[in-house]
DOGU-355263 format. One record per residue: residue number from 1; chain; x, y, z of N, C-alpha, C, CB in turn. Coordinates in pm, whole numbers, plus 50000, padded with zeros to 5 digits. Atoms other than C-alpha are relative to their C-alpha. Glycine has a CB too. Layout:
REM residues N
NUM,A,X,Y,Z,X,Y,Z,X,Y,Z,X,Y,Z $
...
END
This chain:
REM residues 80
1,A,50082,50108,50066,72008,37027,52423,49861,50069,50019,50014,49840,50072 $
2,A,50074,49952,50032,71703,37019,52306,49967,50083,49863,49999,50036,50081 $
3,A,50028,49959,50142,71570,37167,51999,50013,50169,49969,49845,49949,49967 $
4,A,49950,49920,49999,71860,37412,51987,49998,50090,49850,50102,49952,50054 $
5,A,50118,49924,50071,71661,37592,51623,49975,50013,50040,49924,49998,49936 $
6,A,50048,49919,49922,71393,37649,51782,50025,50079,50075,49958,49971,50037 $
7,A,50013,49927,49901,71487,37768,52046,50074,50164,49986,50053,49911,50109 $
8,A,49860,49940,50085,71796,38013,51828,49828,50091,49934,50150,49846,49851 $
9,A,50133,49907,50091,71409,38103,51569,49933,50069,50131,49853,49878,49895 $
10,A,50121,49847,49880,71194,38270,51887,50136,50076,50100,49823,49881,50188 $
11,A,49995,49883,49921,71482,38422,52044,50085,50072,49884,50071,49986,50164 $
12,A,49972,49860,50096,71607,38589,51727,49843,50094,49940,50097,49931,49835 $
13,A,50093,50010,50076,71214,38681,51640,50004,50087,50142,49915,49873,49927 $
14,A,50072,49926,49874,71171,38857,52041,49952,49950,50068,49919,50074,49993 $
15,A,50145,50027,49974,70965,38594,52138,50031,49924,50211,49922,49844,49832 $
16,A,49996,50018,49845,70920,38497,52528,49952,49819,49951,49859,50130,50125 $
17,A,50037,50113,50057,70834,38122,52511,49754,49996,50050,50146,49846,50102 $
18,A,50125,49910,50000,70517,38262,52654,49898,50034,49891,50042,50111,50029 $
19,A,50014,49982,50109,70432,38381,52361,49996,50027,49884,49988,50003,50003 $
20,A,49971,50068,50084,70520,38145,52096,49879,49900,50093,50167,49972,49967 $
21,A,50025,50188,49946,70284,37883,52346,49848,50099,49908,49999,49900,50261 $
22,A,50200,49940,50039,69949,38201,52286,49999,49964,49889,49934,50181,49997 $
23,A,50049,49977,50147,70022,38252,51908,49999,49797,50016,50143,50119,49850 $
24,A,50042,50093,50021,70008,37830,51942,49909,49988,50039,50049,49933,50014 $
25,A,50147,50076,49947,69701,37773,52067,50036,49900,50136,49926,49883,49854 $
26,A,50002,50137,49827,69863,37567,52418,50056,50065,50128,50138,49830,49984 $
27,A,49860,49918,49986,70052,37580,52684,50111,50068,50083,49984,50069,49962 $
28,A,49838,49990,49984,70419,37723,52822,50043,49887,50004,50057,50067,50117 $
29,A,49931,50147,49950,70439,37430,52936,50007,49906,49896,49919,49924,50116 $
30,A,49958,50083,50087,70329,37242,52641,50086,50022,49919,49927,49965,49948 $
31,A,49913,49958,50022,70538,37487,52475,50176,49966,50087,49937,50110,50001 $
32,A,49888,49987,49978,70822,37450,52664,50126,49812,49994,49972,50089,50148 $
33,A,50017,50155,50011,70831,37050,52632,50043,49953,49881,49863,49952,50014 $
34,A,50015,49983,50113,70809,37056,52277,50126,50079,49975,49874,50053,49968 $
35,A,49903,49875,49977,71103,37371,52293,50188,49863,50005,49931,50123,50225 $
36,A,49875,50023,50000,71349,37120,52490,49975,49839,50007,50087,50079,50117 $
37,A,49984,50157,50040,71259,36770,52288,49916,49939,50108,50166,49934,50001 $
38,A,50113,50102,49941,71047,36597,52516,49841,49934,49951,49971,50065,50111 $
39,A,50077,50022,50112,70800,36632,52305,49930,50018,49906,49970,49976,50005 $
40,A,50023,50007,50166,70658,36586,51925,49961,50155,50013,49859,49872,49919 $
41,A,50073,49896,49986,70434,36808,51941,49925,49958,49826,50102,50163,50037 $
42,A,50063,50032,50139,70146,36762,51630,50054,50082,49932,49857,50005,49977 $
43,A,49907,49957,50186,70246,36888,51277,49920,50084,49967,50013,49874,49846 $
44,A,50055,49892,50031,69954,37124,51308,50069,50086,50017,49905,50022,50043 $
45,A,49819,49939,49999,70246,37294,51497,50129,50081,49923,50062,49908,50002 $
46,A,49837,49969,50033,70516,37298,51379,49930,50057,49854,50145,49836,49994 $
47,A,50013,49823,50054,70314,37480,51045,49959,50086,50055,49932,50037,49903 $
48,A,50097,49823,49950,70182,37768,51238,50195,50007,50090,49747,49989,50185 $
49,A,49853,49943,49973,70597,37785,51409,50109,50033,49841,50083,49861,50110 $
50,A,49949,49965,50101,70732,37748,51055,49993,50091,49869,50007,49928,49985 $
51,A,50019,49807,50030,70536,38043,50920,50016,50081,50044,49917,50063,49986 $
52,A,49956,49946,49924,70563,38216,51223,50173,50080,49979,49973,49904,50089 $
53,A,49794,50014,50054,71034,38158,51180,49989,50015,49896,50110,49857,50008 $
54,A,49969,50007,50154,71039,38104,50808,50086,49874,49980,50083,50137,49944 $
55,A,49893,50089,49985,71241,37849,50883,49954,49864,49999,50073,50027,50118 $
56,A,50034,50160,49973,71185,37481,50784,49898,49946,50060,50083,49942,50068 $
57,A,49952,50123,49949,71038,37223,51007,50056,49938,50051,50016,49961,49978 $
58,A,49903,50154,49969,71261,37017,50931,50103,50031,50066,50064,49914,49871 $
59,A,49951,49936,49928,71476,37206,51056,49972,50055,50184,49998,50070,49915 $
60,A,49955,49932,49910,71363,37352,51333,49957,49877,50150,49925,50167,49984 $
61,A,50089,50159,50028,71204,36972,51436,50138,49951,50043,49923,49938,49807 $
62,A,49879,50160,49936,71597,36810,51512,50017,50080,50127,50207,49950,49895 $
63,A,49955,49991,49834,71728,36732,51847,50179,50016,49982,49945,49819,50110 $
64,A,49860,50049,50082,72100,36794,51840,50015,49863,50089,50163,50126,50012 $
65,A,49956,50157,49976,72352,36585,51904,49970,49918,50071,50094,49977,50023 $
66,A,49925,50028,49781,72386,36487,52247,49840,49923,50056,50042,50254,50155 $
67,A,50105,50086,50045,71999,36370,52190,49980,49915,49923,49935,50039,49973 $
68,A,49964,50132,50001,72015,36153,51971,50067,49901,50003,49987,49979,49968 $
69,A,49915,50087,49920,72325,35969,52085,49909,49947,50118,50133,50081,50055 $
70,A,50061,50077,49918,72170,35901,52429,49846,49960,50019,50038,50045,50091 $
71,A,50057,50051,49989,71858,35864,52339,49788,50087,50105,50118,49903,50041 $
72,A,50043,49897,49901,71686,36120,52614,49847,50072,49947,50132,50121,50012 $
73,A,50174,49915,50002,71312,36174,52438,49927,49920,50087,49899,50002,49835 $
74,A,50115,50074,49943,71054,36095,52682,49914,49934,49954,49940,50053,50050 $
75,A,50124,49942,50015,70756,36104,52525,49987,50106,49875,49970,50065,50130 $
76,A,49910,49931,50119,70705,36139,52225,49872,49989,49952,50146,49931,49913 $
77,A,50126,49888,50102,70351,36229,52201,49896,50121,50010,49906,49931,49959 $
78,A,50046,49922,50082,70136,36412,52048,49934,50153,50140,49873,49893,49888 $
79,A,50083,49969,49829,69966,36716,52261,49994,50142,49875,50121,50006,50232 $
80,A,50058,49959,50032,69729,36963,52210,49979,50137,49927,49970,49971,50063 $
END
């Protein structure tokens, strides 16, 4: 579950969650919440992720279909 496209892109780039978080200038926990789909994150973060992985942010932001159906997003607040 979560943002499988984002997780796949990170893994294919050979990066850890900590490395991506450092690149974005946020905590590892904050990045994990974005990847797990429990936080959305600011548009500036998605711009950076798009540049890092060379994948359109709309694709990276997609939640797995289970999450769309079950509405498992707990918090849609922006992260710094």
